[in-house]
Structure formats: C-alpha cells, structure tokens
PAFI-215525 format. One record per residue: residue in one letter; x, y, z of N, C-alpha, C in turn. Coordinates in steps of 0.05 Angstrom, whole numbers, plus 5000, padded with zeros to 4 digits. Layout:
N
aXYZXYZXYZ;...
//
This chain:
363
x582165803656579865903674578065673679;x577165633704575565403712572665423701;x570965223699568465263685566865453702;x566865463729565065633742565865913737;x568365973734569066263727568466313696;x568166133680567366173653564166243654;x562766143669560066193674559766493685;x561366563706561466813715562067033697;x564266973682565267143661563167233641;x561567003631559667063610557267203622;x556667143650554367283662555067583666;x557567623672558267913672557968063646;x558867933626558868053599555968123591;x554267963599551268063592549668213612;x551368283635550068463654548668323676;x548668043677547367893698548367973728;x551168013731552168053759550868323769;x550568523750549468793758546468763766;x545268593748542168553755542068433783;x543568253788543368093816543968303839;x546368433832547168633854545068833862;x543768933840541669153843538869033851;x538668803855535768663859534968703886;x532368673890531068633917532268423933;x532668203920533867963932536268043945;x538368173930540968213946540468453965;x538768653961538268843978537768754008;x536368514009535568404033537668224048;x540368224038542068044044544668184052;x546168064070548468184081550767994075;x552768114061554967934054557168014077;x557967794091559867814111562367694103;x564567854100567367744092569067674115;x570467484110572067344133575067374120;x576867484138579867474134581267364158;x583167204155584767104177587467244180;x588967254158591467384162592067564135;x593767764141594567904118597567904121;x599167784100601767724103603567974109;x605367914128607468124133609868044116;x610467784112612567694098611667514073;x612067244079611467014060609366844069;x607866944088605666754099603766664077;x603166854060601066784040602266574019;x604566534017605766364000605666084014;x606466074040605965834057603265724061;x601365914066598665834071596666014056;x596265964029594566154017591466144023;x590565944039587865924048587566064075;x589866154087589866264115590466554111;x592466614093593566884090593067004062;x592567274061592567394036594467594039;x595467704011597567924013596068194016;x597568394026596568664031595368754003;x596868703981595768793956593068703948;x592668453957590168333950587768463965;x588468513993586568644007585968933998;x588069053988587469303977585369313955;x585969093935584169043914581369013921;x581068833945578368773955576969023963;x578469193978577169443992576269643970;x578269643949577669813925575369743910;x574869453905572469353895569969443908;x569969423936567869503952567169793947;x569169983944568670273941567570283912;x569070173893568470223864565570103857;x564869903871562169773867559969933881;x560170103896558270263912557070103935;x558569913947557669753968557669913994;x555669854011555369964038556669804057;x559169904065560569724085559669814115;x558269644127557269684152558869534176;x558869634201559969494221558369244224;x559469024234557768764237555368804256;x555868984277553769014295551369154280;x551769354265549769494251548769314229;x550369164218549368984194547568754204;x548168634227546468414235543868534247;x544068764261541568874272539768954249;x540969094228538969184206538068944190;x539668744187538868484174536468394184;x536368344213533768254223531668454229;x532368724226530568924227529168974201;x530468864180529468904152530169174142;x532069304150532869594144535469594131;x536469374119539269394105539269574082;x541369754079541569914057542469734032;x542169824008542869663985545969573988;x546469313976549569233974550669243995;x549469124019550769154047553268934050;x555269024063557468834069558568894096;x559468684111560968734136563568594131;x565668674147568068594144569368454172;x570268224171571068134197573767984194;x575668014216578167904218578367724239;x579267494235579167274258581967274273;x581767214297584067194315585267434327;x585667664310586767894323589867874321;x590967804301593867774298595168034297;x597668014299599268284297599268364265;x598968174247599068264219596468434213;x594468374229591968574228592668844234;x593868904255594669184263596669304241;x598769104231600569234216599769234188;x597969094177597769084146594469144141;x592769044158589969094151589069364162;x589669424182588569684198589469954180;x592069954169592370194153590570224128;x589669994117588270014094585470074103;x584469974125581670024134581570314140;x583670444152583670744158583570894131;x585370814111585370934085582670914073;x581270724069578770704059576470794076;x577070824101574770904123572870684121;x573470434126571570214125571870074154;x569570064168569369914194569869624191;x570869484213571269224214570969104242;x570368854244570268724268572568504271;x574168524295576368344299575168144319;x575267904310574667674330577267604344;x577467674369579867664385580067414402;x581967224398582667004415584767104435;x584467084461585667254479588167104495;x588566854496590466714509593366834500;x593966824475596566904463596467234460;x594567364466594467644470596067694496;x595567564517596767614541599467464542;x599667224533601967074533603567134509;x605967304512607167384488609067194474;x607667014465609166794448607666774422;x608966684400607366614378605366404381;x603266384365601266184364602565914358;x603265734376605165524373604665334352;x602065214350601465034330601765144302;x600965424298601365544273604265594265;x605765674284608465744281610065474275;x609065244286610464994282610164914251;x607764954240607664874213608865104195;x609365354202610465534188613465474190;x614865384211617465354216618165104197;x616564884199617064634181617164704153;x615364904146615264964118617865134108;x618265314127620865484120623365314119;x623565104134625964924133625564684117;x623764714094623164474078625564364064;x627564514059629764464041631864324059;x631664314083634064234099634763924095;x632763754092632963474089634163334115;x633963454137634863324164632563184173;x633563004194631562834208631162954234;x628363024238627663144265626762944284;x626562694279625262474297626662494322;x629062534325630362524353629462734373;x628462954361627563164378624663094386;x623262944373620262904379619662634391;x621562474394621262234407619762024390;x620162014364619161834346621161664335;x620361404328622261214314622161254285;x624561224272624761224242624861544234;x625661574210626361834199623762024200;x624062284205621962454204623062724192;x622362764165623063014153620863154145;x621663384129619763584125619963714097;x620563514076621163624049618563674032;x616163604038613863664025611663684047;x609463744034606763814050605963584066;x606163354056605663094070607463044094;x610063084089611963024108611763264130;x611363494124610963704143608363654160;x606363554150603963504168604563274185;x605863084174606962864192608562934216;x610563094208612363244231610763424252;x608863554238607163704260605463554274;x604363324268602663144284604763054305;x607362964296609062854316609563064339;x610063324331610763534350608363544369;x605763554358603663584378603663324396;x603763094383603562864403605562864424;x607962934416610362954436609663134457;x609063394451608063594471605863524489;x603963384478602063304493602763044516;x604362874503605062664519606662744545;x608362974540610263074561608563284577;x606063344571604563564583605863814582;x607063894556608564154560606664384560;x607564594573606164864573607265024548;x606065244547606865394521609765494521;x610865534544613865594543615465344535;x614665114544616264874537615864834510;x613464874498613164824468614865004454;x614865254461616265454447619265384448;x620365284472622865224470623864994452;x621964794452622364564435622464634405;x620264824400620164914371622965054364;x623765214381626565324375628665144367;x628664904382630664694374629964544347;x627464524341626764414315627564614293;x627064884297627765084279630765084273;x632365064295635465064292636164824275;x634564594279635364364265634864364234;x633064494229631964544199632964784188;x634764924201635865164189634365414189;x632465454207630965694208631465854231;x631966124227632466294245630266394261;x629566234283626966244297627166524314;x629266584324629766874338628667114320;x629467084297629067304274626167334271;x624567094267622067064264620467204286;x621267124311619967204336620467514341;x622867614333623267884336621568054320;x620367954295618568104281615668054289;x615367874307612667814320610667704297;x611867554280610267394259608867174275;x606367154265604466954277603966984305;x603967234314603267304342600467444343;x599067424364596667554370597367864378;x595768034373596368324382596868314411;x598568484420599168544451596668694460;x596568654491594468804503594269084494;x596369234493596769504488595669604462;x596269424441595269444416592369434414;x591169244426588369214429587169464441;x588269554461587069794475587070044455;x589270044439589470274421587970264395;x586770044389585170034367583170264363;x582770374340580670604338578070504339;x576570584363573870484371571670574351;x572470814336570370884315570570724290;x572370564289572670394262572870084269;x574369974292574669724297573069654322;x571369424320569969284342571269054349;x571969014373572968734382570868564391;x570868294382568568114391569967854398;x568267654406568867404417569767174398;x571967044406573066844388574266614408;x573466604434574266404454577166504463;x577966414487580266504500582566344489;x582266064480584565914470583765784445;x581865904429581365804404580665524401;x578565444419577765184418574965144424;x573664924418570764874420570164614436;x571064584460570664354473567364274475;x566563994473563763934474562763904502;x563764024520562964004548561764314555;x559664334565558364584569559864774589;x561064654610562664804631565264884618;x566764744601569164794592568764994567;x566764944551566365114531565765444541;x564065444560563065704571565365814588;x567165644601569365764614571065904593;x571565794569573265914550571966174542;x569366184536568066424526568366614547;x567766574572567666774592570266874601;x572366694598575166804598575767024578;x574666944553574867134529573567384535;x571167364546569667634553571167774575;x572267664594573667814618575967964606;x577567834588580067954578579268194559;x577368124542576468374523575368594540;x573668564559572768764575574968914591;x576968784598579268884613580669084593;x580968994569582369154549580969384538;x578069334532576669504517574669684533;x574269594557572469734576570369544586;x569469604611567769424626564969414615;x564369644599561669674589561569584558;x563669454547563669354521561669144518;x559969204495557769014490559168784471;x558768564484560068304468557768104462;x556568124439554567964431554967814402;x557567864393558167754366560167534374;x559867294360561867094365562766934340;x564766844336565766694314566766424324;x566066224311566865944316569765914308;x571465834328574365794318574665554299;x576265644279576565434257573865384241;x571965524246569165444233567865234245;x568665124269567864874281565464914301;x563164844294560564914308559064644313;x557464654333555564464340553064554352;x550864434348548264564355547964594385;x549564424401549564474430550564724439;x552464854422553665104427551565334429;x549365324414547765554412546565624439;x545465454455544165574481546365624501;x548865504496551065584513551965844508;x552065934483553066204476550866384486;x548466354482546266534491546466574520;x547166384533547366414564549666614571;x551566644550553966834555553367094543;x550867134536550067384522550567434492;x551267194478551667214447549167204435;x548767394415546367404398546967294371;x549267334360550067264333552767124331;x552566904313554966764312555466714282;x558266734274558866684245560466414242;x559866304218561166084212563366134189;x564165914176565865934151564565804127;x561965774132560265694107560165924088;x560565894065560166134043557266174039;x556566434036553666504029553266784038;x550766874032550067154043547867094062;x548067254086545967214107543467344099;x541267234104538567354100536967324127;x534667464127533167514149532067244164;x531867024146530966774156533166584168;x535666674163537866524174537866524206;x538966264213539266254243541466454252;x541166644271543166814278545466684290;x545366444297547666294310549166144287;x548266174262549666044241549866234214;x550766444221551166644198553466564179;x552966544152555066494134557066744130;x559366654121561366844114562866744089;x563666934073565766864053568366874062;x570066654064572766664072574366734049;x575566984047576967074025580066964026;x580766854005583566724005585066803978;x587566743978589266813955588166633931;x586666433936585666253914583166353900;x582066573913579266713901580266913883;x579166913858580367093837578467343843;x579567573830577967813831575167783820;x575167623797572367583785570367413805;x571467213813569767083833568867223857;x570867393866570167563891567967753882;x568167853859565868043849563267893846;x563167643838560767493835559567453864;x561167413886560367393912559167623920;x560367853916559568083926556768153914;x556268113890553868183876551667983886;x552467763894550367533902550167333880;x551367383856551067203834552166923841;x554466913855555666653861553966483882;x552366613898550666503916548466313900;x547766393875545866253861546866033844;x549765983845550765793831550765513848;x550765283836550965023852553665003863;x553664923889556364863902556064643922;x558364513928558364293944558764393976;x557464273996557964324023559264094035;x561664124049563363894059562563864088;x562463644098562063624127563963394136;x564663414162566263174172564363044196;x565462814202563462674225565062724250;x563762834271564962864296564662594309;x566862454314566862204324566062154351;x566262374369565262384396562262384397;x560962554378558262574379556562394359;x558262294338557062164318554662284301;x555362564297553462724286554962914265;x554062964244555363154224555663444233;x557963534234558563814239560563934217;x560564184216562364274198565264244208;x567164154193569764124202571564384200;x573664404216575364624214576364704185;x576464944180577165014153580264974149;x581064884122583664854118585565074128;x587664964140589865174148589065334172;x586965294185586065454205587965484229;x588165694243590165684267588965524287;x590765364300590265214325592065294347;x591165354368593065434390594165184408;
//
C-alpha cells in the first residue's frame, strides 16, 4: 500500500472521511467523475488509464449508492453549484467520446442504478463508421506485441521497427502517424494501412472491427439513448483543439450541428469537455461565442462555487485508482491531501497549459 493510501486508511479508521463527507465544505462542492472507456474485452489490460472494467464501474456506482451520494445530471449539478443550492454529497457522472462500449457496458449499469450521466460526444467517427484510427493503431500494436516481426517496410521507415514492448509500440505508432501524414491519407486509407499492419503482426483486424471495438456510437445509437437518463454534450467534431479561433470554432460548431441533428434541433448544448484534457485560455471566449457555459478538464478536484466555469475539475477514474482512494475522493478527503500538478509547455505559444492525459484517444 502506498504512503498516501496508508494515510487515507488511517483517516477512515478514525472517522475523518465521514466527517469531511458530511461537512459544510463538502456540501458546497460537486464531484464530477470522468470515464473514458468501459472495456468490452481486454482494453483495460492494454490501457488501464483509458479503460476500466465493467466490474469496477459497478463497484463505483454501488459505492455512490451505499454512501448516500446525490448523483445529479451535469446540467443540474453545475447550475446548482453556482446557485448555491447543491444537495449534500453531490456527484455528476461524465463519459468522454461516446464510444460503443458506453452503450454496451456503461448504459446497462446506469439503467440498473438509475443514475444520470453526460456523454461528451465527438462526432466525426460517429458518422464515419470506422474505428478511431489512432487509438486502434496503438491497440493493434499492443495485441500483436509477441509477433517479433519488422513493420518498417509498411511505414516507409529505415531500420527495423518492432512492437515487442511499450517503447517500441510507441515508436511504431509515431511512425504510422508520420507516414499517414506524409502521404496525406484520409480515414479510409489509414484504415486500410492499419489492416496491413495488423495482418503483419498477427492480429485479426476484421474480427476486432466486426465487434466494433474502439468505435464511436453510430448515429442511431445516439438517437436511441434514453433522454431521461443520458444527456449528450460537446467534445468537438474531430477530438482536437487547434490554437486558431476559426478552426477551433468550426470544429465545435460541426459538433453542435451533428448532435442537434441526432438529438433534436432544440437540444441545449452548453457543456463542453476539452479533448484529451488539453485547454488554453484563448478557448474560453471562443467557447462562449458558441454558447458554452461550462467546460470540464482532467485536473482532479471538486468543483466549488468560486471555480472558473470554463475550468471545472474532474476525477478521471482509472483501473489504477483503488476503491479506498476512490472513496477518499468522493468524501472530499483526498482533495485536502497535497498533490502535484503536471503541466507541459505548448511550444507554439510558449505558455504552460495542461497536457493531454496519458492514453487519451486521438482521432
């Protein structure tokens, strides 16, 4: 057990977690939980920071029920946060991207527990019925890690290019991206190339695609989501955040157009999630011009009334977070413990911004 978990365990033993959970301080805060994928097969073994198992999600929802937490829709939660009318132990659930695994693995549990959730839908691969190429490329390289074959001839690189470990897989993934960009490949061309890579490393790509692993939900699936339980909100059209106002807003407005086509022209779209947790202060006025009032990050914490509504924190739940640590975050106790915040330098702007979260989907 890690030192921080030892502290949490001792605090729980003396009742400190319960005291914080029931405090006025916690009453005035909203815990927004973030999920990316709920594994259909072995995705959580491949990327435990991006996918969790269905069993783990069940334990989380049960912890919310057993702990007496008020699970609100994100729209209600953010409104009542800034109105100062939150009920005790408030929590909101969010799922990024809108993948098929949400429909197949998360939605049945949300129905069972009768808990509302927000799906931040990225819409390009909703309409384009292909897997999310960059994510699938990393998955295929991982699946074929025991092949030992050289894939350099397929990717136009000199020297051997294998995928036997994480470092080699990342190098091969970078070579795949560079090759497709150099040849200006479209999504269909990338998919065809990935099929050849998969064949070379001994992965049955057709079987993976037949199960729609790493796909975004189809338009009809989005239309059929239960509106009394699931709210669909903005995540950009192509899961990217260009530092150009016109390009950024075009992606957001394309996202708005597709969601309103699927969910109704009168759908209120005022919630936004930064793809890969990547944000910049310039985005805030650009988003407001598109009608966005609230935006969530991947920075851990509980949202409070004084928080910038364009920088709302969320706890990204992963396979690496123990049940004890999860409980500490729900109560608010973990928020009071010291932690490090990591930043990257955006070389284009020479200003610190939050970097994409590990394992995040890139389209």
